N, C-alpha and C positions, 0 to 999 in steps of 0.2 A: 444506473438506476433511472427508470423512465420518469419524466415529469408529467404533470397533469395535461399539458398541451399535447405531448406525444401520445398519451393515452386517448385523449379525445380525438386526435387525428386518426389513429388506427381504428377506433370504433366507428367514426364517421366514414372512413374509407371502406370499411368492411361491413357496412350497414346491412347488406343482404345476408350476412351470417348472423349478426346479433339480433336484428329485428324479429325474425321468426321465433327465435328462442325466447326473447322477451315477451312476445305475444302469448306463446305457449305457457310461460311461467305465470303470467297474469291470469290466464284462464284456469290453470291448475290451482292457483291460490284461491280464486273465487269459488271453485268447486269444493276445495277442502274446507273453506269457511262455511259453505252451505251444507256439506255432508257430515263433517265432524260434529258429534252431538255436544251440546252444552251441558256440563255437569252442574249439579246443585248440591249444596251441603247444608246440613242442619246439625246443631250440636246443643248439648245441655250439660249442666254440671251438677254433681251430687256430692254430698258430704256424708261420711260415716259418723255416727253418733255413738257414744259409749252406752253401755247397758243402763237401764233404769236404776239398778242396784248401785252401780258406781256413781252415776250422776246425782243420786239422792244424798250421797255422803257429803259432809262439809269439806271444803268450803264452796261446793258447787250449788248448794241450796236447791237441788232438783233441776237446775238449768243444764241441759246436755251440751250447750254451746260453751260451757265453762270447763268441760272435762276432756278436751282434746289432749292426746298424748302421742308419743312416738309410736306406741304399739298400734294405734289406729292407722297411722300412715303405712306401717308394715302390712296391716290387714288390707288396706286399700290396694297396695301393690300386689298382694296375693290374689285379690279379687280381679284385678286387671289382667293378670296372667291367666287366670282361669277362663275369663271371657274371651281371651285371644286363642284358646285351644280349638282344635278341629271339631271336637265334640260340641262345643258351644256354637260354632259356626253352623254346623249341621242342624242343631236344635233351633237356632234363630231362622234358618232358611225354611224349616218346616212351619214355623209360625207366620211366615210371610215377609220376613225381612229381605229386601232386595238391595242391590248395589253392594257397596263395601262399607264396613264399619270399623271404628277404632275406639279403643278405651285406653286412656293413659292418665297418669297423675297430672293434675293441672300444672301448667308452667308456673314456676316461681311460687308454688304452693307453700303456705306456712302451716298446713294441716292436711288431714286425710281427704283431699278433694280429688274427685275423678272427673275427667271430661269425656263425654260420650259423643261420638261423631258418626254420622251416616252420610255417604256420598253416592249419588246416582244421577241418572239422566231424566228421571220423571219427578218433578217437585212434589206431586201428590203422594207418590210412593215413598219418597224420602221422608216426608212428614209422618206417614204411617209407620215407617221403619224406625224412626227415632223413638217413637212411643213404645214400640215393641222392645227395642233394646233397653229402654229405661225400665220397663216392667221386668224384663228378664234379669237385669242386673240386680234388682232388689230381691228377686226370687233366689238367684244364685248365692247372694250373701247369706240368706237364711239357710239354704241347703248346705252350704259349706260349713256352717256352724252346727247344723243338725247332724251332719255326718260325724262330727267329733263329739256328739252328745253334750253340747253345751247347754246348761240349764236355761230355761225360757227367760227367767228374770235377768240373766247375765249376758244375753245375746246382744251383739252390736246391731244397731238399726241404721237405715240410710234415709236421707231426706233430700229432696230436690232443692237446690239453692238458686239455680238458673234454669227455668223451665225450657223445654224444647223450643228452639227458635224457628221462625219461618225460613224455609229453604232459600238460600242465596245463590245466585248464579256464580259459578267459578269459571271465568273466561280466560284466566292466565294460561293454562295448559293449551287451550285451543288456539289462542293467539300465538303462542310460541311455535306450535306446529305449522301454522300458516306462514309465520315469519321465516322459519327454517326452509320451507319450500321456496319462498320468494328469494331468499339469499342464495340458496343453492342454484336456482335458475339464473340469476344475474351473474353469479360467479362463472357458470358454464358459458354464458354468452360472452363474458369478458375474455375468458381463456380461449374460446373458439376464435374470437377476432384476432388475437395475437398469434394463435397457432396457424391460422390461415395466412396471416401476414408473413410469418416466417417461412412457411412451406412455399408460398408463391415467390418469396424473395430468393429462396434456394433454387427454385426452378428457373427463375429469371437469370440468376447469375450463371447457372449451368448452361443455359441457352446462349448467353453472350460469350461464355468461354468457348463453346463449340464453334461459334461463328468466328471468333478471333483466331482460334487454331486453324480453322479452314482457310481464313484469309492469309495467314502466315504460310500455310502449306502451298497455297496458290501462288504466292510471291516467290517462294523458293523453287518451284518447278522450272521456270525459265532459266534461272541461274544454274541449276543442275544440268539442264539440257545443254546450255552453252559450254559448261565445263566438260561435258562428255564428247564434244566435237574434237577430233585430232588436230593438233597444230599443223599449219601449212596446207590443210585441205581446202579445196574451193569447190564451189558448185558449178556444174556444167552450164 
């Protein structure tokens, strides 16, 4: 296993391999940071409220916030699934919603609370889109009940509990992409340095091996020539 000193020695020795790759990696990271768009996200939260007929019964005293039940949470789940359908996506696109949107039960919710989210690259459009989604959600709740012919006085209503928020920049995914490019480039530079070191080492050992064999062959030739002369022969 190589220690840090050996790693630095190889990188320093093969700087002509690592330096161009590092420079290219830095340039690519800078280009990616400039080219990749920054996404923005806006969200809001709504709550489903029981029908006026149910809320008016004791012990609610007409206060809809005292009449939450498990049934409303189930209705919120149905509504979220309806909004996630292809038909809803097409309808929202026709109304001008851009980017991507999401509807889900609020995390750790103790009641029928939905979180609406819109993500896009244009903060102005994101702000418009969250309003479109909020209005569409209320309409779909009414449509869903009207399709089942629910009486007007028994229909569930919705109310905004957290209004649409100003779009916030989401830089995490962008920074992750830039970091992946940088790490990939540095890894290639590191591996290239050691690959070059190994290849040149193999070539160097092969060259010295050929020279050693050639030297040995040159030393053996006079001995072989001497042995080939017949015993007792002399030169004129």
